C-alpha positions, 0 to 999 in steps of 0.5 A: 612803692617800688622804684628803679634803682639810682643807677639806671643800667643796663639791665634796667632799661632793657625793660622796656625793650621788646617784642620786636618784629622781623620776617623769616631768617636773617643775617646782619638786618640793619634795623637789629645789629650791636656795633662797637665804637672807639673815637673821640668828642669834640676832638679830644674826649676818647670814648667807647661805645657799645650799641644795641638796636633792636627794630627802632629802638636802640640800648646801650652804654659809653664811658669817656677813658679818662673816668672810665664810669659807664652812662647809659644811653637810649634812644630812637630814629628821628628822622633821618637822624638816630638820638640818643639819650645819655644818663649819669649813674644818678639817673639825671639825663645829661646829655644827648647824641644825633647822628649817622651811622654811615659805613662804619662810622656813628658821626654827629653833636654832643649836645648837653642837656640844657643844649648850650654846648654843642661838641661835634663827635665821631665814632668808628666800629673796633674790634681789635680787642673785641668780639664782632657779632653778627645778628641773625633774625626770626619772626614767624606766626602759626594758627593751631588750627589752620581755617579755624576761625579765630584760632588760637596760635602761636607766636615764634620771635629771636635775636640772635647774636652770633660771634663772627670773629675774633682772634683767636680762632679758639676762643671764638668757637668756644664762643659760639658754641656757648652763645648756641647754648645760652641763645636757644635753652632747653632747645638747643639746635644741632647745626653749627651754622646760625640760619640753620640752627634758626631754622630748626629752631624754629621748625622745632617750635611749632611743631611741638606746639601743633604736636601738644595741641593735637587731640584737642577741639576745634572750639576749645583751638579757638580759646585764648588758653592755648595761645603761645609765644616765645620771644629770645634776645640777645646783647653785648653790653661790654667788649672791651679789654678781653672782656665780653659781657653778654646778656640773653633774656627770654619771654615765654607765655604758656597759658595762663594769667601772665607769661614769665620773663628770665635775663640771664648774665654771662661775663667771659674772659677772653684768653681763656673762651670760658663765662667768669664766676665770682670767686674768679673777682673776688677775695675768699670771704666777701660773702657776708660784707658784699650780701648786706650791701646787695641787701642795703642798696634793696632796701633803698629801691623799696624804701624799706625801712633799716628797722623792717625785716624784708619778709615783713615787706614780701621778700622770701628771706632777710637777707639777700646774697650775691648770685652768680648772674653778674655782668662785668663794665669798667667801673663795677660789677651789677647782680641781676635778679629775676621774678621769683627769685627773692620775691613772688611774681608781684616783685619786680627783677632786681637790678643791684649796682655796686661800684668798684670803688666801694669794694675795692678790698674785696677784689681781686689784684691781678687777673680779670680785674686789673684789666678793668682797672688800669 
C-alpha cells in the first residue's frame, strides 16, 4: 500500500488543498494570499516563514536560520485566530502557532506538541531580499445551455500570484512574463495587466466550452459527460537569498472517468531571472548515484523489497531518473513526479525529498548552492 514519504514536504501537503471558491476577478483578496515573514520566537530564535492562504486554510513552511531544516506547516482559521500545526522531517507533529495577522505582522504564541512549553513569536513581512506578490483570483460557473434544466456546466477557478515588486526591475519583468506563461499554460493571455489577463482567460475558457459543444442536442447537453472543470493554483515555497521556488498546479476535468492534475515546480535565480536546471546545481556525472537514491526513496514509499523490480510492482521502468521538476529550500532538493510519469493513474504522484547532507559530493560548491548553504 502506498505510504506518504516520511518527510512532510510542501509538495505533499499541497495535495490536500484544492477547490476554493472566489467571486469575480479580485486583487489581493484577504482570504487568498502569499506572505514572506521574518522574525523571532521567544525574542531570540530567528525564523523565516513562507505562508500561503487559500480560503480558510493555510499551508507553508518555516525554518530556524541557525538550523536551516524546513518544518512543514498547515492550518486553518480557529475563531478569530490562525492555528498552524508544524511537522518535523520525520513527519512528527512537534508544535503549533496560534496568532493573528495584523497589518504586516503575524504574532502570537508557539506551543510544543504537549503544550508544556509556550513561547511568544513576532514575525513581520520582509521583502528586502525577496519578491513581493499580489494574488488575483476568479471563480465562475456557466451552464452549457441557458434556461435548460439540469444543463451540464463548466467551472473555472484561478488563483494567480503575480510578481509585483523586486529590487531589480528587469528581473521583475522577466518573472512577470514567466509566471503568466506557467500559470496559463496552453492559453496565455496577451495582456500585461493581471486583472485583464484573468478576464481574457475567463472569456476564452467559456467561449471555447460553448463553441465546442454548440451542435450537440439538448438531451446530450444535460449529460454529466459534458461538464468541465479547470482549477489553477500558484504558490511560493521559498523566497530567500536571491532564489525563488514557485509551484504551478492545475486540475482539469474534461469528461470521462476522472480528471487529471499536474504540478510544475520552478526555481528562479533572482540574479538572472531565469529558471534553474539541475546542471546549475549538480556536478557532472551525478545521475547514476542520484537515480539510485531516488529509487530507494520510492521503494520506501511503496514498501517494495530490494529483491523485487519496480516494474514487477507496477512502475513503467526499473529505474527512476531525476527530472527537471524540482524544488529547493535551505536544506535540500525535492523531485516531483506527476501521475503517468512513473506509473499508471492508480499510483499517486511521487514526491522525493533529499537533504543536501546526503548529496554533498554532487553539489557545485559555488553559485546558487553556496547561497543556500552559507
